[in-house]
KOLNUBA-41715 format. One record per residue: z, y, x of N, C-alpha, C, O in turn. Coordinates in steps of 0.1 Angstrom, whole numbers, padded with zeros to 4 digits, always signed. Layout:
ZYXZYXZYXZYX...
***
This chain:
+0000-0012+0008+0000+0000+0000+0000+0012+0009+0008+0013+0018-0009+0022+0006-0010+0034+0014+0002+0043+0011+0009+0042+0001+0004+0052+0021+0015+0062+0019+0013+0070+0006+0022+0073-0002+0000+0074+0003-0003+0082-0009+0001+0074-0021+0007+0079-0030-0004+0061-0022-0001+0053-0033+0014+0051-0035+0019+0051-0046+0021+0048-0024+0036+0046-0024+0043+0059-0030+0052+0058-0038+0038+0071-0025+0044+0083-0030+0043+0085-0045+0053+0088-0052+0031+0082-0050+0028+0083-0064+0036+0072-0072+0042+0075-0082+0035+0060-0067+0042+0049-0074+0057+0051-0075+0063+0048-0085+0063+0056-0065+0077+0058-0065+0081+0069-0075+0091+0067-0082+0073+0079-0076+0076+0090-0086+0073+0084-0100+0081+0087-0109+0063+0077-0102+0059+0071-0115+0070+0062-0120+0074+0062-0132+0076+0054-0111+0087+0045-0115+0099+0052-0120+0107+0047-0127+0101+0065-0116+0112+0073-0119+0111+0079-0133+0120+0085-0138+0099+0078-0139+0096+0084-0152+0100+0074-0163+0094+0064-0166+0111+0077-0170+0116+0069-0181+0106+0068-0193+0104+0058-0199+0099+0079-0195+0089+0079-0206+0078+0069-0204+0074+0062-0213+0073+0069-0192+0061+0059-0189+0066+0045-0192+0059+0037-0197+0078+0042-0187+0084+0028-0190+0085+0026-0205+0082+0015-0210+0090+0036-0212+0092+0034-0226+0079+0032-0233+0079+0024-0243+0069+0039-0229+0055+0037-0235+0049+0024-0231+0040+0019-0238+0053+0018-0220+0047+0005-0215+0035+0008-0207+0027+0000-0204+0034+0021-0201+0023+0025-0193+0025+0019-0179+0036+0017-0174+0014+0017-0172+0014+0013-0158+0004+0021-0150-0006+0025-0155+0007+0023-0137-0001+0029-0128-0013+0020-0124-0010+0009-0119-0025+0024-0127-0037+0015-0125-0045+0018-0113-0050+0009-0107-0045+0031-0108-0053+0035-0097-0047+0048-0091-0044+0057-0098-0046+0048-0078-0043+0060-0071-0053+0062-0059-0054+0053-0051-0060+0073-0059-0068+0077-0048-0068+0092-0047-0064+0099-0056-0073+0097-0036-0073+0111-0033-0080+0118-0044-0092+0117-0046-0072+0127-0052-0078+0135-0062-0080+0128-0076-0085+0134-0085-0076+0115-0077-0078+0108-0090-0066+0098-0092-0063+0091-0083-0061+0098-0104-0051+0088-0108-0054+0083-0122-0058+0090-0130-0052+0070-0123-0055+0063-0136-0042+0056-0141-0035+0050-0133-0039+0058-0154-0027+0052-0160-0032+0044-0172-0040+0049-0180-0028+0031-0173-0031+0022-0184-0020+0022-0194-0008+0021-0191-0024+0023-0207-0015+0022-0218-0019+0011-0227-0030+0013-0233-0012+0000-0229-0016-0010-0238-0013-0005-0253-0003+0002-0255-0021-0010-0262-0018-0007-0276-0004-0013-0280-0001-0024-0276+0003-0006-0288+0016-0011-0293+0018-0004-0307+0016+0008-0308+0021-0012-0317+0024-0007-0330+0035+0003-0330+0036+0012-0338+0044+0002-0320+0055+0011-0318+0051+0025-0314+0058+0034-0315+0038+0026-0309+0033+0039-0305+0023+0045-0315+0017+0055-0313+0022+0039-0327+0012+0043-0337+0018+0054-0346+0030+0056-0347+0008+0061-0352+0011+0071-0362+0008+0064-0376+0006+0052-0376+0009+0072-0386+0008+0066-0400-0005+0059-0404-0005+0051-0413-0016+0062-0396-0028+0055-0399-0031+0043-0390-0041+0036-0392-0022+0040-0381-0023+0029-0373-0029+0032-0359-0030+0023-0351-0033+0044-0357-0039+0048-0344-0027+0051-0334-0016+0053-0338-0030+0050-0321-0020+0054-0312-0017+0069-0314-0026+0077-0315-0005+0073-0314+0000+0086-0317-0005+0096-0306-0006+0093-0294-0009+0108-0310-0014+0118-0301-0003+0121-0290-0007+0125-0279+0009+0120-0294+0020+0123-0284+0020+0113-0273+0022+0116-0261+0017+0100-0276+0016+0090-0265+0004+0092-0257+0004+0091-0244-0007+0095-0263-0020+0097-0256-0018+0109-0247-0022+0109-0235-0013+0120-0252-0011+0132-0244-0002+0130-0232-0004+0135-0221+0009+0122-0235+0018+0119-0224+0012+0112-0212+0014+0116-0201+0004+0102-0215-0002+0095-0204-0013+0103-0196-0014+0102-0184-0020+0110-0204-0031+0118-0197-0024+0130-0189-0029+0134-0179-0014+0136-0194-0006+0146-0187-0001+0140-0174-0002+0147-0163+0005+0128-0174+0010+0122-0162-0001+0119-0152+0000+0121-0140-0012+0114-0157-0024+0111-0149-0029+0124-0142-0032+0123-0130-0029+0135-0149-0034+0147-0143-0023+0152-0133-0027+0157-0122-0011+0151-0136+0000+0156-0127-0001+0148-0114+0001+0153-0103-0002+0135-0115-0002+0126-0103-0015+0128-0095-0015+0127-0083-0026+0131-0102-0038+0134-0095-0036+0147-0086-0040+0148-0075-0030+0157-0092-0027+0169-0085-0017+0166-0073-0019+0172-0063-0008+0157-0075+0002+0154-0065-0005+0148-0053-0001+0149-0041-0016+0141-0055-0024+0135-0044-0029+0145-0034-0032+0142-0023-0031+0158-0039-0036+0169-0031-0025+0179-0027-0028+0189-0021-0013+0176-0031-0002+0186-0029+0003+0186-0015+0001+0176-0007+0010+0197-0012+0016+0198+0002+0027+0187+0003+0033+0182-0006+0029+0182+0016+0038+0172+0019+0052+0176+0014+0057+0187+0015+0059+0166+0007+0073+0169+0003+0074+0176-0011+0085+0178-0015+0063+0180-0017+0064+0187-0029+0063+0177-0041+0060+0165-0039+0066+0182-0053+0065+0176-0065+0056+0184-0074+0051+0195-0070+0053+0180-0086+0045+0188-0095+0052+0189-0109+0059+0180-0113+0049+0200-0116+0053+0201-0130+0041+0207-0137+0033+0214-0131+0040+0205-0150+0029+0210-0158+0032+0224-0162+0042+0227-0167+0022+0233-0159+0024+0247-0163+0017+0249-0177+0023+0256-0186+0006+0242-0179-0001+0243-0192-0011+0232-0194-0016+0227-0184-0014+0229-0206-0025+0220-0209-0031+0222-0222-0024+0227-0231-0043+0218-0224-0050+0218-0237-0056+0204-0239-0063+0199-0229-0054+0198-0250-0060+0185-0253-0069+0186-0265-0065+0191-0275-0081+0180-0263-0090+0179-0274-0091+0164-0278-0094+0156-0269-0089+0160-0290-0090+0147-0295-0104+0145-0301-0107+0153-0310-0112+0136-0296-0126+0135-0301-0128+0123-0311-0138+0123-0318-0118+0114-0311-0119+0103-0321-0105+0097-0321-0097+0099-0312-0102+0089-0332-0089+0082-0333-0087+0073-0321-0097+0067-0316-0075+0071-0317-0071+0062-0306-0070+0048-0311-0059+0043-0314-0081+0041-0312-0082+0028-0316-0087+0019-0305-0097+0021-0299-0079+0009-0301-0083+0000-0290-0071-0009-0286-0060-0008-0291-0074-0018-0277-0065-0027-0272-0057-0021-0260-0045-0024-0259-0064-0013-0253-0057-0006-0242-0064+0007-0239-0076+0009-0243-0057+0017-0233-0063+0030-0231-0061+0033-0216-0051+0030-0210-0071+0039-0210-0070+0044-0196-0071+0059-0196-0080+0065-0200-0060+0065-0190-0060+0079-0188-0064+0082-0174-0058+0076-0165-0074+0091-0172-0079+0094-0159-0076+0109-0156-0081+0117-0164-0069+0112-0146-0067+0125-0141-0075+0128-0129-0075+0120-0119-0082+0139-0128-0090+0143-0116-0088+0158-0113-0087+0166-0121-0086+0160-0100-0084+0173-0095-0098+0181-0095-0108+0176-0089-0098+0193-0100-0109+0202-0099-0108+0211-0087-0117+0213-0080-0096+0216-0086-0093+0225-0075-0078+0225-0072-0070+0226-0081-0074+0224-0059-0060+0224-0056-0058+0235-0045-0064+0235-0035-0049+0244-0049-0045+0254-0039-0031+0251-0033-0027+0240-0034-0025+0262-0028-0012+0260-0022-0001+0259-0033+0009+0253-0031-0003+0266-0044+0008+0266-0054+0004+0260-0068+0012+0255-0075-0009+0259-0071-0014+0254-0083-0026+0245-0081-0033+0245-0071-0027+0235-0091-0039+0227-0091-0045+0227-0105-0037+0226-0115-0058+0228-0106-0064+0227-0119-0070+0213-0120-0077+0209-0111-0067+0206-0131-0071+0192-0132-0077+0190-0146-0075+0198-0155-0085+0180-0147-0091+0175-0159-0086+0161-0162-0084+0153-0152-0086+0157-0174-0082+0144-0178-0090+0139-0190-0096+0147-0198-0091+0126-0190-0098+0119-0202-0090+0106-0205-0084+0100-0196-0091+0102-0217-0085+0090-0222-0096+0081-0228-0103+0086-0237-0098+0069-0223-0108+0060-0227-0102+0048-0234-0092+0043-0229-0107+0045-0246-0102+0033-0254-0111+0021-0251-0123+0022-0251-0104+0010-0247-0111-0002-0244-0107-0012-0256-0096-0013-0260-0117-0020-0260-0115-0029-0271-0116-0044-0265-0122-0046-0254-0111-0053-0273-0111-0067-0269-0125-0073-0268-0127-0083-0261-0135-0067-0275-0148-0073-0275-0156-0069-0263-0168-0073-0262-0151-0061-0254-0158-0058-0242-0168-0047-0243-0176-0045-0234-0168-0040-0255-0178-0030-0257-0175-0018-0248-0165-0017-0242-0185-0009-0246-0184+0003-0238-0171+0010-0242-0169+0013-0254-0163+0015-0232-0151+0023-0236-0155+0035-0243-0165+0041-0241-0147+0040-0253-0149+0052-0260-0140+0063-0256-0128+0061-0255-0145+0075-0255-0137+0086-0252-0128+0090-0264-0133+0091-0275-0115+0091-0261-0106+0095-0272-0101+0109-0270-0100+0116-0280-0098+0114-0258-0093+0127-0256-0097+0133-0243-0100+0125-0233-0098+0146-0242-0100+0154-0230-0089+0163-0228-0083+0169-0237-0085+0165-0215-0075+0175-0212-0079+0184-0201-0086+0180-0192-0075+0196-0202-0076+0206-0191-0062+0211-0188-0055+0214-0198-0058+0211-0175-0044+0214-0173-0042+0221-0159-0051+0221-0151-0031+0228-0158-0027+0235-0146-0014+0229-0142-0004+0229-0150-0013+0224-0130-0001+0219-0124+0004+0228-0113-0003+0234-0106+0018+0229-0112+0024+0238-0102+0031+0229-0092+0038+0220-0096+0029+0232-0079+0036+0225-0069+0050+0231-0067+0051+0243-0066+0060+0223-0067+0074+0227-0066+0081+0219-0056+0077+0208-0052+0092+0225-0051+0101+0217-0042+0110+0208-0050+0114+0211-0061+0112+0196-0045+0121+0187-0052+0135+0193-0054+0140+0201-0046+0141+0188-0065+0155+0193-0068+0165+0185-0060+0177+0187-0062
***
């Protein structure tokens, strides 16, 4: 495991929400992080789709960790702002949240994210949500 992957994985394991959701770190590379979320009825809203709160949480984390891959040594990140557009209901067996760095400076990173729904039949994944976000590099507490 690379130092970069270890740094992200260690922080990810400290997030109680990701554990509660059943999310797992799927990929860590320079400027990109992917988080997988399996479908669970416990995460659904009244129509049976995965709740927007769960989808937003995993893509926010993917974006934050993507920013952290480009952050100064010893820093952490927090979200300053984000906007999420939902383009279709979150229907699938599993969801992949992908965060990618657009630009990383000394104090801020601008990132984009998307969530793809995968079905059991192996069909082409469908885009569920898009995110635009700004992450702030901070010193650990």
